One Martini backbone bead per residue (centre of mass of N, CA, C, O) as a GRO file, in nm:
protein
  459
    1MET     BB    1  -3.122  -7.253  -3.300
    2ILE     BB    2  -3.133  -7.450  -3.061
    3ILE     BB    3  -2.828  -7.479  -3.024
    4ARG     BB    4  -2.767  -7.181  -2.968
    5ARG     BB    5  -2.947  -7.161  -2.718
    6ILE     BB    6  -2.800  -7.372  -2.553
    7ARG     BB    7  -2.526  -7.228  -2.551
    8GLU     BB    8  -2.623  -6.973  -2.407
    9LEU     BB    9  -2.713  -7.114  -2.146
   10VAL     BB   10  -2.440  -7.237  -2.078
   11GLN     BB   11  -2.285  -6.969  -2.069
   12ARG     BB   12  -2.453  -6.837  -1.845
   13LYS     BB   13  -2.393  -7.050  -1.635
   14LYS     BB   14  -2.089  -7.009  -1.635
   15SER     BB   15  -2.094  -6.708  -1.569
   16GLY     BB   16  -2.241  -6.733  -1.301
   17SER     BB   17  -2.025  -6.908  -1.170
   18LEU     BB   18  -1.791  -6.706  -1.203
   19LYS     BB   19  -1.910  -6.475  -1.046
   20GLU     BB   20  -1.927  -6.621  -0.776
   21GLU     BB   21  -1.627  -6.676  -0.754
   22PHE     BB   22  -1.527  -6.382  -0.762
   23LEU     BB   23  -1.703  -6.274  -0.527
   24GLU     BB   24  -1.577  -6.457  -0.315
   25GLN     BB   25  -1.290  -6.348  -0.340
   26ILE     BB   26  -1.365  -6.050  -0.277
   27LYS     BB   27  -1.483  -6.100   0.002
   28LYS     BB   28  -1.214  -6.200   0.124
   29ASN     BB   29  -1.060  -5.979  -0.090
   30PRO     BB   30  -1.103  -5.653  -0.181
   31GLN     BB   31  -0.788  -5.633  -0.310
   32ASP     BB   32  -0.855  -5.825  -0.556
   33THR     BB   33  -0.765  -5.745  -0.871
   34ARG     BB   34  -0.787  -6.000  -1.037
   35SER     BB   35  -1.089  -6.061  -0.986
   36ARG     BB   36  -1.199  -5.787  -1.072
   37LEU     BB   37  -1.101  -5.792  -1.365
   38LYS     BB   38  -1.246  -6.052  -1.448
   39LEU     BB   39  -1.528  -5.949  -1.377
   40GLY     BB   40  -1.523  -5.707  -1.566
   41ASP     BB   41  -1.482  -5.866  -1.828
   42LEU     BB   42  -1.742  -6.029  -1.803
   43HIS     BB   43  -1.941  -5.795  -1.805
   44ALA     BB   44  -1.850  -5.680  -2.078
   45LYS     BB   45  -1.915  -5.936  -2.248
   46LEU     BB   46  -2.234  -5.918  -2.146
   47GLY     BB   47  -2.311  -5.598  -2.140
   48GLU     BB   48  -2.242  -5.500  -1.830
   49ILE     BB   49  -2.143  -5.195  -1.787
   50PRO     BB   50  -2.181  -5.089  -1.493
   51GLU     BB   51  -2.035  -5.333  -1.363
   52ALA     BB   52  -1.766  -5.300  -1.506
   53VAL     BB   53  -1.704  -5.012  -1.416
   54ASP     BB   54  -1.700  -5.070  -1.113
   55GLN     BB   55  -1.455  -5.265  -1.115
   56TYR     BB   56  -1.247  -5.086  -1.256
   57ALA     BB   57  -1.262  -4.845  -1.060
   58THR     BB   58  -1.188  -4.996  -0.804
   59CYS     BB   59  -0.916  -5.097  -0.909
   60ALA     BB   60  -0.793  -4.819  -0.968
   61GLU     BB   61  -0.793  -4.725  -0.669
   62ILE     BB   62  -0.606  -4.941  -0.562
   63PHE     BB   63  -0.365  -4.859  -0.735
   64ALA     BB   64  -0.347  -4.563  -0.644
   65GLN     BB   65  -0.298  -4.623  -0.336
   66ALA     BB   66  -0.027  -4.792  -0.421
   67GLY     BB   67   0.112  -4.604  -0.667
   68PHE     BB   68  -0.026  -4.707  -0.952
   69HIS     BB   69  -0.098  -4.479  -1.176
   70LEU     BB   70  -0.082  -4.606  -1.461
   71LYS     BB   71  -0.282  -4.833  -1.407
   72SER     BB   72  -0.514  -4.651  -1.330
   73ILE     BB   73  -0.533  -4.496  -1.595
   74ALA     BB   74  -0.585  -4.742  -1.777
   75LEU     BB   75  -0.858  -4.818  -1.644
   76TYR     BB   76  -1.005  -4.549  -1.694
   77ARG     BB   77  -0.984  -4.577  -2.000
   78GLN     BB   78  -1.162  -4.827  -2.006
   79VAL     BB   79  -1.410  -4.686  -1.900
   80LEU     BB   80  -1.434  -4.482  -2.142
   81LYS     BB   81  -1.497  -4.699  -2.354
   82LEU     BB   82  -1.772  -4.774  -2.211
   83ASP     BB   83  -1.793  -4.458  -2.075
   84PRO     BB   84  -1.746  -4.150  -2.212
   85ASN     BB   85  -1.933  -3.988  -1.972
   86SER     BB   86  -1.740  -4.023  -1.732
   87ALA     BB   87  -1.667  -3.808  -1.484
   88GLN     BB   88  -1.495  -3.976  -1.295
   89ALA     BB   89  -1.277  -4.063  -1.497
   90LEU     BB   90  -1.185  -3.786  -1.592
   91ARG     BB   91  -1.106  -3.676  -1.316
   92ARG     BB   92  -0.903  -3.900  -1.228
   93ILE     BB   93  -0.705  -3.872  -1.458
   94GLY     BB   94  -0.632  -3.584  -1.401
   95GLN     BB   95  -0.528  -3.634  -1.112
   96LEU     BB   96  -0.315  -3.853  -1.180
   97CYS     BB   97  -0.148  -3.684  -1.371
   98LEU     BB   98  -0.078  -3.477  -1.157
   99GLN     BB   99   0.062  -3.675  -0.954
  100TYR     BB  100   0.268  -3.792  -1.188
  101GLY     BB  101   0.346  -3.530  -1.385
  102LEU     BB  102   0.115  -3.521  -1.629
  103TYR     BB  103   0.012  -3.225  -1.710
  104ALA     BB  104  -0.062  -3.225  -2.015
  105ASP     BB  105  -0.241  -3.486  -2.005
  106ALA     BB  106  -0.474  -3.358  -1.832
  107TYR     BB  107  -0.621  -3.157  -2.016
  108PRO     BB  108  -0.827  -3.330  -2.196
  109TYR     BB  109  -0.989  -3.429  -1.946
  110TYR     BB  110  -1.081  -3.157  -1.838
  111GLU     BB  111  -1.215  -3.069  -2.097
  112SER     BB  112  -1.422  -3.300  -2.111
  113LEU     BB  113  -1.549  -3.242  -1.839
  114ALA     BB  114  -1.655  -2.961  -1.906
  115GLU     BB  115  -1.838  -3.063  -2.132
  116ARG     BB  116  -2.011  -3.271  -1.967
  117LEU     BB  117  -2.112  -3.038  -1.750
  118ARG     BB  118  -2.281  -2.825  -1.907
  119PRO     BB  119  -2.586  -2.932  -1.856
  120ARG     BB  120  -2.544  -2.861  -1.581
  121GLU     BB  121  -2.543  -2.705  -1.302
  122GLY     BB  122  -2.291  -2.470  -1.371
  123GLY     BB  123  -2.149  -2.567  -1.641
  124GLU     BB  124  -2.106  -2.301  -1.799
  125ARG     BB  125  -1.916  -2.178  -1.592
  126ILE     BB  126  -1.696  -2.388  -1.602
  127PHE     BB  127  -1.636  -2.362  -1.905
  128ALA     BB  128  -1.560  -2.062  -1.906
  129LEU     BB  129  -1.324  -2.085  -1.704
  130PHE     BB  130  -1.162  -2.289  -1.860
  131GLN     BB  131  -1.110  -2.113  -2.108
  132GLU     BB  132  -0.963  -1.884  -1.963
  133ILE     BB  133  -0.734  -2.053  -1.839
  134SER     BB  134  -0.627  -2.167  -2.107
  135ASN     BB  135  -0.542  -1.860  -2.206
  136LEU     BB  136  -0.335  -1.851  -2.000
  137PRO     BB  137   0.024  -1.777  -1.990
  138ILE     BB  138   0.116  -2.026  -1.820
  139ARG     BB  139   0.413  -2.191  -1.768
  140ASP     BB  140   0.328  -2.371  -1.535
  141LEU     BB  141   0.185  -2.681  -1.561
  142ARG     BB  142   0.110  -2.753  -1.275
  143TYR     BB  143  -0.061  -2.500  -1.208
  144LYS     BB  144  -0.253  -2.529  -1.442
  145ALA     BB  145  -0.371  -2.800  -1.345
  146LEU     BB  146  -0.464  -2.696  -1.067
  147MET     BB  147  -0.671  -2.499  -1.184
  148PHE     BB  148  -0.851  -2.708  -1.311
  149GLU     BB  149  -0.908  -2.871  -1.054
  150ALA     BB  150  -1.049  -2.627  -0.899
  151LEU     BB  151  -1.323  -2.640  -1.073
  152PHE     BB  152  -1.367  -2.959  -0.948
  153PRO     BB  153  -1.483  -3.042  -0.647
  154ASP     BB  154  -1.773  -3.185  -0.759
  155PRO     BB  155  -1.907  -3.346  -1.022
  156SER     BB  156  -2.189  -3.441  -0.859
  157GLY     BB  157  -2.232  -3.155  -0.765
  158MET     BB  158  -2.232  -2.844  -0.678
  159PHE     BB  159  -2.153  -2.539  -0.778
  160THR     BB  160  -1.852  -2.357  -0.696
  161GLU     BB  161  -1.671  -2.101  -0.655
  162PRO     BB  162  -1.300  -2.095  -0.703
  163THR     BB  163  -1.166  -1.859  -0.550
  164ALA     BB  164  -1.008  -1.984  -0.311
  165ARG     BB  165  -0.844  -2.195  -0.470
  166LEU     BB  166  -0.706  -1.996  -0.670
  167SER     BB  167  -0.579  -1.814  -0.453
  168GLU     BB  168  -0.396  -2.031  -0.330
  169ILE     BB  169  -0.231  -2.071  -0.584
  170ALA     BB  170  -0.127  -1.781  -0.610
  171ARG     BB  171   0.020  -1.775  -0.338
  172SER     BB  172   0.216  -2.002  -0.401
  173MET     BB  173   0.347  -1.865  -0.647
  174ALA     BB  174   0.440  -1.596  -0.500
  175GLN     BB  175   0.670  -1.754  -0.325
  176ASP     BB  176   0.801  -1.787  -0.610
  177ASP     BB  177   1.024  -1.617  -0.790
  178LYS     BB  178   0.985  -1.781  -1.067
  179LEU     BB  179   0.643  -1.727  -1.042
  180GLU     BB  180   0.557  -1.423  -1.041
  181GLY     BB  181   0.448  -1.388  -1.326
  182ASP     BB  182   0.219  -1.597  -1.300
  183ALA     BB  183   0.089  -1.471  -1.050
  184LEU     BB  184   0.017  -1.204  -1.187
  185LEU     BB  185  -0.171  -1.318  -1.396
  186LEU     BB  186  -0.371  -1.450  -1.198
  187ALA     BB  187  -0.442  -1.200  -1.031
  188ARG     BB  188  -0.556  -1.033  -1.265
  189TRP     BB  189  -0.776  -1.234  -1.334
  190LEU     BB  190  -0.924  -1.242  -1.064
  191VAL     BB  191  -1.004  -0.931  -1.062
  192SER     BB  192  -1.173  -0.957  -1.331
  193VAL     BB  193  -1.379  -1.181  -1.224
  194TYR     BB  194  -1.350  -1.091  -0.898
  195GLN     BB  195  -1.429  -0.770  -0.815
  196ASP     BB  196  -1.560  -0.833  -0.503
  197SER     BB  197  -1.295  -0.979  -0.424
  198PRO     BB  198  -1.007  -0.970  -0.215
  199GLU     BB  199  -0.795  -1.188  -0.282
  200GLY     BB  200  -0.670  -1.087  -0.551
  201TYR     BB  201  -0.584  -0.804  -0.443
  202GLU     BB  202  -0.391  -0.903  -0.223
  203ILE     BB  203  -0.193  -1.045  -0.412
  204LEU     BB  204  -0.138  -0.806  -0.601
  205ALA     BB  205  -0.022  -0.616  -0.388
  206GLY     BB  206   0.225  -0.787  -0.315
  207LEU     BB  207   0.351  -0.787  -0.603
  208LEU     BB  208   0.366  -0.478  -0.646
  209LYS     BB  209   0.548  -0.417  -0.408
  210LYS     BB  210   0.784  -0.600  -0.497
  211SER     BB  211   0.814  -0.445  -0.787
  212GLY     BB  212   0.748  -0.119  -0.745
  213ASN     BB  213   0.439  -0.058  -0.835
  214ARG     BB  214   0.288   0.214  -0.706
  215ALA     BB  215   0.053   0.296  -0.886
  216GLN     BB  216  -0.099   0.020  -0.887
  217LEU     BB  217  -0.106  -0.018  -0.584
  218ALA     BB  218  -0.290   0.221  -0.518
  219GLN     BB  219  -0.533   0.116  -0.679
  220THR     BB  220  -0.563  -0.153  -0.527
  221LEU     BB  221  -0.606  -0.033  -0.240
  222THR     BB  222  -0.860   0.124  -0.307
  223LYS     BB  223  -1.029  -0.125  -0.377
  224LEU     BB  224  -0.997  -0.268  -0.107
  225ARG     BB  225  -1.136  -0.056   0.065
  226GLU     BB  226  -1.410  -0.080  -0.072
  227ILE     BB  227  -1.459  -0.376  -0.003
  228TYR     BB  228  -1.430  -0.359   0.303
  229ALA     BB  229  -1.652  -0.147   0.345
  230SER     BB  230  -1.889  -0.321   0.221
  231ARG     BB  231  -1.822  -0.546   0.466
  232GLY     BB  232  -1.724  -0.413   0.740
  233GLU     BB  233  -1.369  -0.443   0.740
  234LEU     BB  234  -1.182  -0.191   0.753
  235GLU     BB  235  -1.080  -0.167   1.044
  236LYS     BB  236  -0.945  -0.464   1.061
  237LYS     BB  237  -0.760  -0.391   0.783
  238GLU     BB  238  -0.558  -0.158   0.837
  239LYS     BB  239  -0.302  -0.311   0.913
  240PHE     BB  240  -0.272  -0.451   0.640
  241LEU     BB  241  -0.256  -0.189   0.464
  242ARG     BB  242   0.004  -0.064   0.606
  243GLU     BB  243   0.211  -0.272   0.481
  244PHE     BB  244   0.206  -0.095   0.194
  245GLU     BB  245   0.362   0.123   0.295
  246PRO     BB  246   0.617   0.320   0.239
  247GLY     BB  247   0.929   0.353   0.302
  248GLU     BB  248   1.205   0.542   0.307
  249GLU     BB  249   1.344   0.383   0.066
  250GLU     BB  250   1.062   0.455  -0.115
  251ALA     BB  251   1.029   0.778  -0.142
  252SER     BB  252   1.128   0.786  -0.405
  253PRO     BB  253   1.074   0.811  -0.717
  254ALA     BB  254   0.940   0.622  -0.945
  255PRO     BB  255   0.934   0.480  -1.221
  256ASP     BB  256   0.795   0.480  -1.497
  257VAL     BB  257   0.570   0.256  -1.635
  258LEU     BB  258   0.740   0.277  -1.929
  259GLY     BB  259   1.064   0.293  -1.838
  260GLU     BB  260   1.176   0.529  -1.711
  261ARG     BB  261   1.444   0.656  -1.588
  262ALA     BB  262   1.613   0.674  -1.322
  263PRO     BB  263   1.837   0.876  -1.181
  264GLN     BB  264   1.978   0.603  -1.129
  265LYS     BB  265   2.206   0.417  -1.325
  266THR     BB  266   2.117   0.081  -1.282
  267ARG     BB  267   2.173  -0.238  -1.333
  268ALA     BB  268   2.004  -0.508  -1.324
  269ARG     BB  269   1.965  -0.795  -1.205
  270PRO     BB  270   1.897  -1.098  -1.274
  271GLY     BB  271   1.538  -1.096  -1.253
  272GLU     BB  272   1.458  -0.826  -1.094
  273VAL     BB  273   1.246  -0.698  -1.332
  274ARG     BB  274   1.026  -0.899  -1.420
  275VAL     BB  275   0.760  -0.819  -1.277
  276LYS     BB  276   0.757  -0.521  -1.358
  277MET     BB  277   0.765  -0.563  -1.658
  278GLU     BB  278   0.491  -0.709  -1.680
  279ALA     BB  279   0.325  -0.479  -1.566
  280ASP     BB  280   0.403  -0.275  -1.785
  281VAL     BB  281   0.285  -0.428  -2.024
  282TYR     BB  282  -0.008  -0.419  -1.922
  283GLU     BB  283  -0.027  -0.114  -1.920
  284LEU     BB  284   0.024  -0.084  -2.220
  285LEU     BB  285  -0.218  -0.248  -2.311
  286ARG     BB  286  -0.429  -0.068  -2.182
  287LYS     BB  287  -0.357   0.185  -2.350
  288LYS     BB  288  -0.422   0.048  -2.625
  289THR     BB  289  -0.740  -0.063  -2.522
  290ASP     BB  290  -0.928   0.171  -2.383
  291GLY     BB  291  -1.092   0.346  -2.620
  292GLN     BB  292  -0.988   0.635  -2.612
  293LYS     BB  293  -1.044   0.932  -2.764
  294PRO     BB  294  -0.896   1.185  -2.891
  295LYS     BB  295  -0.890   1.498  -2.914
  296ALA     BB  296  -0.876   1.724  -3.162
  297GLU     BB  297  -0.671   1.916  -3.038
  298GLY     BB  298  -0.456   1.699  -2.980
  299ARG     BB  299  -0.425   1.608  -3.275
  300GLU     BB  300  -0.322   1.871  -3.392
  301ARG     BB  301  -0.061   1.885  -3.228
  302ALA     BB  302   0.049   1.596  -3.316
  303THR     BB  303   0.005   1.685  -3.655
  304GLY     BB  304   0.040   1.993  -3.733
  305GLY     BB  305  -0.296   2.067  -3.765
  306THR     BB  306  -0.384   1.779  -3.853
  307VAL     BB  307  -0.656   1.576  -3.870
  308GLN     BB  308  -0.653   1.255  -3.775
  309PRO     BB  309  -0.733   0.957  -3.746
  310SER     BB  310  -0.774   0.801  -3.452
  311GLY     BB  311  -0.639   0.528  -3.518
  312GLN     BB  312  -0.369   0.650  -3.614
  313VAL     BB  313  -0.299   0.801  -3.356
  314GLU     BB  314  -0.303   0.557  -3.165
  315ARG     BB  315  -0.077   0.410  -3.310
  316ILE     BB  316   0.140   0.624  -3.273
  317GLN     BB  317   0.127   0.636  -2.967
  318PHE     BB  318   0.196   0.342  -2.915
  319GLU     BB  319   0.469   0.336  -3.058
  320ASP     BB  320   0.598   0.543  -2.873
  321LEU     BB  321   0.556   0.394  -2.608
  322PHE     BB  322   0.699   0.130  -2.693
  323SER     BB  323   0.973   0.253  -2.753
  324SER     BB  324   1.020   0.356  -2.464
  325PHE     BB  325   0.997   0.088  -2.326
  326LYS     BB  326   1.235  -0.059  -2.470
  327GLU     BB  327   1.450   0.138  -2.377
  328GLY     BB  328   1.412   0.080  -2.075
  329ILE     BB  329   1.478  -0.221  -2.088
  330ARG     BB  330   1.771  -0.195  -2.194
  331GLU     BB  331   1.868  -0.052  -1.929
  332GLN     BB  332   1.785  -0.304  -1.727
  333VAL     BB  333   1.853  -0.540  -1.939
  334SER     BB  334   2.046  -0.785  -2.007
  335ARG     BB  335   2.139  -1.021  -2.237
  336GLY     BB  336   2.193  -1.240  -1.993
  337ASP     BB  337   1.879  -1.219  -1.910
  338PHE     BB  338   1.700  -1.475  -2.005
  339GLU     BB  339   1.437  -1.487  -1.837
  340THR     BB  340   1.336  -1.203  -1.902
  341HIS     BB  341   1.321  -1.239  -2.207
  342TYR     BB  342   1.117  -1.465  -2.194
  343ASN     BB  343   0.888  -1.306  -2.048
  344LEU     BB  344   0.871  -1.082  -2.256
  345GLY     BB  345   0.789  -1.265  -2.490
  346ILE     BB  346   0.519  -1.350  -2.368
  347ALA     BB  347   0.397  -1.071  -2.350
  348TYR     BB  348   0.412  -1.006  -2.650
  349GLN     BB  349   0.248  -1.246  -2.748
  350GLU     BB  350  -0.018  -1.167  -2.604
  351MET     BB  351  -0.024  -0.881  -2.771
  352GLY     BB  352   0.071  -0.959  -3.079
  353LEU     BB  353   0.404  -0.920  -3.076
  354TYR     BB  354   0.574  -1.138  -3.252
  355GLU     BB  355   0.844  -1.015  -3.343
  356ASP     BB  356   0.935  -0.927  -3.060
  357ALA     BB  357   0.917  -1.206  -2.934
  358ILE     BB  358   1.131  -1.345  -3.108
  359GLN     BB  359   1.368  -1.172  -3.012
  360GLU     BB  360   1.351  -1.258  -2.713
  361PHE     BB  361   1.374  -1.566  -2.754
  362GLU     BB  362   1.652  -1.557  -2.882
  363LEU     BB  363   1.793  -1.459  -2.625
  364ALA     BB  364   1.694  -1.699  -2.438
  365CYS     BB  365   1.869  -1.926  -2.586
  366GLY     BB  366   2.129  -1.887  -2.405
  367ASP     BB  367   1.960  -2.084  -2.232
  368PRO     BB  368   1.940  -2.419  -2.224
  369ALA     BB  369   1.676  -2.438  -2.040
  370LEU     BB  370   1.508  -2.242  -2.265
  371ALA     BB  371   1.545  -2.319  -2.566
  372ALA     BB  372   1.312  -2.509  -2.637
  373ASP     BB  373   1.079  -2.319  -2.557
  374ALA     BB  374   1.164  -2.078  -2.729
  375ARG     BB  375   1.151  -2.216  -3.006
  376PHE     BB  376   0.857  -2.295  -2.987
  377LEU     BB  377   0.746  -1.999  -2.960
  378MET     BB  378   0.860  -1.906  -3.228
  379GLY     BB  379   0.675  -2.091  -3.388
  380LYS     BB  380   0.407  -1.972  -3.291
  381CYS     BB  381   0.457  -1.686  -3.395
  382SER     BB  382   0.500  -1.762  -3.693
  383ALA     BB  383   0.218  -1.883  -3.726
  384GLU     BB  384   0.064  -1.620  -3.672
  385LEU     BB  385   0.224  -1.495  -3.935
  386GLU     BB  386   0.234  -1.724  -4.157
  387GLN     BB  387   0.540  -1.851  -4.121
  388TRP     BB  388   0.582  -2.166  -4.191
  389PRO     BB  389   0.883  -2.236  -4.242
  390GLU     BB  390   0.985  -2.105  -3.982
  391ALA     BB  391   0.817  -2.268  -3.786
  392LEU     BB  392   0.930  -2.545  -3.860
  393GLY     BB  393   1.223  -2.482  -3.785
  394TYR     BB  394   1.173  -2.427  -3.485
  395TYR     BB  395   1.049  -2.701  -3.414
  396GLU     BB  396   1.291  -2.874  -3.494
  397ASN     BB  397   1.481  -2.742  -3.293
  398ALA     BB  398   1.315  -2.804  -3.038
  399LEU     BB  399   1.325  -3.114  -3.070
  400SER     BB  400   1.643  -3.133  -3.046
  401LEU     BB  401   1.617  -2.997  -2.733
  402ALA     BB  402   1.403  -3.187  -2.560
  403GLY     BB  403   1.495  -3.463  -2.528
  404GLU     BB  404   1.314  -3.704  -2.311
  405ASP     BB  405   1.053  -3.539  -2.319
  406SER     BB  406   0.762  -3.666  -2.424
  407GLU     BB  407   0.556  -3.435  -2.392
  408LYS     BB  408   0.713  -3.214  -2.534
  409ARG     BB  409   0.750  -3.365  -2.803
  410ARG     BB  410   0.449  -3.396  -2.866
  411GLY     BB  411   0.380  -3.094  -2.881
  412ILE     BB  412   0.572  -3.028  -3.113
  413ARG     BB  413   0.464  -3.235  -3.322
  414TYR     BB  414   0.184  -3.120  -3.339
  415GLU     BB  415   0.267  -2.841  -3.453
  416MET     BB  416   0.410  -2.956  -3.698
  417ALA     BB  417   0.160  -3.083  -3.827
  418LEU     BB  418   0.003  -2.821  -3.865
  419THR     BB  419   0.219  -2.692  -4.046
  420LEU     BB  420   0.217  -2.903  -4.269
  421ARG     BB  421  -0.071  -2.842  -4.352
  422ALA     BB  422  -0.022  -2.543  -4.428
  423LEU     BB  423   0.197  -2.650  -4.654
  424GLY     BB  424   0.059  -2.921  -4.792
  425ARG     BB  425   0.183  -3.176  -4.607
  426ASP     BB  426  -0.024  -3.422  -4.540
  427GLU     BB  427   0.135  -3.687  -4.517
  428GLU     BB  428   0.324  -3.596  -4.291
  429ALA     BB  429   0.102  -3.514  -4.096
  430LEU     BB  430  -0.036  -3.790  -4.073
  431ASN     BB  431   0.205  -3.946  -3.956
  432THR     BB  432   0.232  -3.772  -3.702
  433PHE     BB  433  -0.052  -3.811  -3.586
  434ARG     BB  434  -0.031  -4.120  -3.564
  435GLN     BB  435   0.201  -4.127  -3.364
  436ILE     BB  436   0.052  -3.976  -3.142
  437ARG     BB  437  -0.186  -4.176  -3.112
  438GLU     BB  438  -0.012  -4.417  -3.018
  439GLU     BB  439   0.075  -4.267  -2.748
  440SER     BB  440  -0.215  -4.090  -2.749
  441ASP     BB  441  -0.546  -4.113  -2.784
  442ASN     BB  442  -0.642  -3.800  -2.653
  443TYR     BB  443  -0.474  -3.591  -2.817
  444ARG     BB  444  -0.650  -3.361  -2.850
  445ASP     BB  445  -0.728  -3.339  -3.216
  446THR     BB  446  -0.602  -3.580  -3.373
  447GLU     BB  447  -0.843  -3.739  -3.487
  448LYS     BB  448  -0.961  -3.503  -3.649
  449GLN     BB  449  -0.717  -3.454  -3.831
  450ILE     BB  450  -0.716  -3.730  -3.965
  451GLU     BB  451  -1.001  -3.719  -4.084
  452GLU     BB  452  -0.957  -3.466  -4.261
  453ILE     BB  453  -0.729  -3.576  -4.437
  454LEU     BB  454  -0.877  -3.827  -4.546
  455LYS     BB  455  -1.116  -3.676  -4.668
  456ALA     BB  456  -0.948  -3.499  -4.864
  457SER     BB  457  -0.808  -3.744  -5.017
  458ASN     BB  458  -1.104  -3.870  -5.114
  459SER     BB  459  -1.221  -3.607  -5.282
   0.00000   0.00000   0.00000
């Protein structure tokens, strides 16, 4: 006992001497990462967690400023091992993943950050917005990560609504023709969440004008006028509103929102109808879910004098509308317009029309650049239909097309593992989850999946 105590005292004396030595080196050169890391290791060994975290975090920032993002991420992960609740570490890893282009890797850290902040003032609002943004089918992972980042202006400070930051992201997306569909999704979400804020409506108006959807544009402009009037800004905004008035070339009647053919039958160029198509799908979805019951008289006419249950009539009406919509799409979109078929598949998928989505994704596979993503989404749709063997086949095909993109391959393998579990092939699923864990410690709920499989196998 006495000998052990003496050893502890000697060790503490040595540690104190080492601390002084490292601190002296750091004082001479604050950028001395070697001394900081050794000092951090020493603090961690002695159980001095806050001091260790401080040195690791400082060192991580030095590496980040020098452009060594992966080293910085590794150090912040070390911080999380010592302090799993560190909002600073979670935020910075998310930011660094975003800067380094590891957009999908950023997601679990932003998700954990939203969870950690829930008990704080405004935390529930952050978490709710995070969940909603997570569910938006935004294709571009970079902008999706930017949207998550926009929710956390200052993890240690007061929460502020991210309206302006998210609107700026939507404006940036709207300027890229390839991202107009994503921009439309974000703009529609913004106006649903911030109904009294003009930013989302302004962006939506620009996209609707560009797509030629005059009916919805008129509704959007009416709402904008109401908002401007309530703010006393209508007079100075009149010039802005007049920019959306149709010119002479737009004076002819626009096609019906459900895809009815225009008087002149001209096939659209590839990608030309993409944004309008997505707007039409959302209008169709609105008609499907608006909850208005048809009057009995109308039902009698529609069913030859027999009043059918309202749910059945609504289903029949929707199927008729949807059939007309698809006929209109076939008139406008060629089989070779792969990107439009891909976007249409995403819209169908969001509406729960998985079989139709699979058909569109199949057509999109004609473009090698879209094939891997399309096959992956076909797997997701099949999984929603609980067609597990088909889902697994699509995932395997997607994996073979994913190339060297490690993040994309990891995401596909994760879904494959879930599908293997659904098929009762737990051993294969376990091996896949373990491989994913070796590559990325905190990837989604991999650890939870492993624990569940092991628990089930031991019971």
